[in-house]
C-alpha positions, 0 to 999 in steps of 0.5 A, a space after each residue: 499500499 501507498 501514502 501519497 502526500 500531494 502538496 500544493 504549487 498554486 496558490 490557493 485560488 488556483 487550487 479552491 477552484 480546482 477542489 470541486 474537480 479533485 473531490 469527484 475525481 477521489 471519490 470514482 478512486 473511492 467507488 473503482 476501491 482504490 483508495 483508503 483514506 485521504 483529506 488535508 494537511 493543517 497547514 492548508 498545504 496540501 493533502 494526504 492518502 492513503 491507498 489499498 495495495 496495488 502497483 505502483 503503475 498503477 497508482 502513477 496512471 491513476 495518481 495521473 489522472 487526479 485534476 491538481 495533476 492535470 493542471 499542474 498545482 500540484 506535485 505527489 511524493 508515493 511512499 511505500 509501505 507494508 503495516 504490519 501493525 493496526 488498531 483493532 479500528 482498523 478491521 477491513 485494511 486488517 482484512 485488504 493486508 492478510 488477503 
């Protein structure tokens, strides 16, 4: 699985204009089963996405379709990690990791 750290490279007014399209893109990724969690960073300099396990090439292809990427509004740091422990509240993540 991956943690993706987005960093905005454009002023917030440009980010705000693209935010509805980015939100729709996120919704599609959840519907397609690619993402487990996402949200904004504080302070507001970008966001974070936690993905389901997948091939890195597949993730890169998905990220390339993000309106923030298409419009050149953010950069993406992709961190691969293999959780070895989760809280009981994350039962779904445990099941994904065991499959």
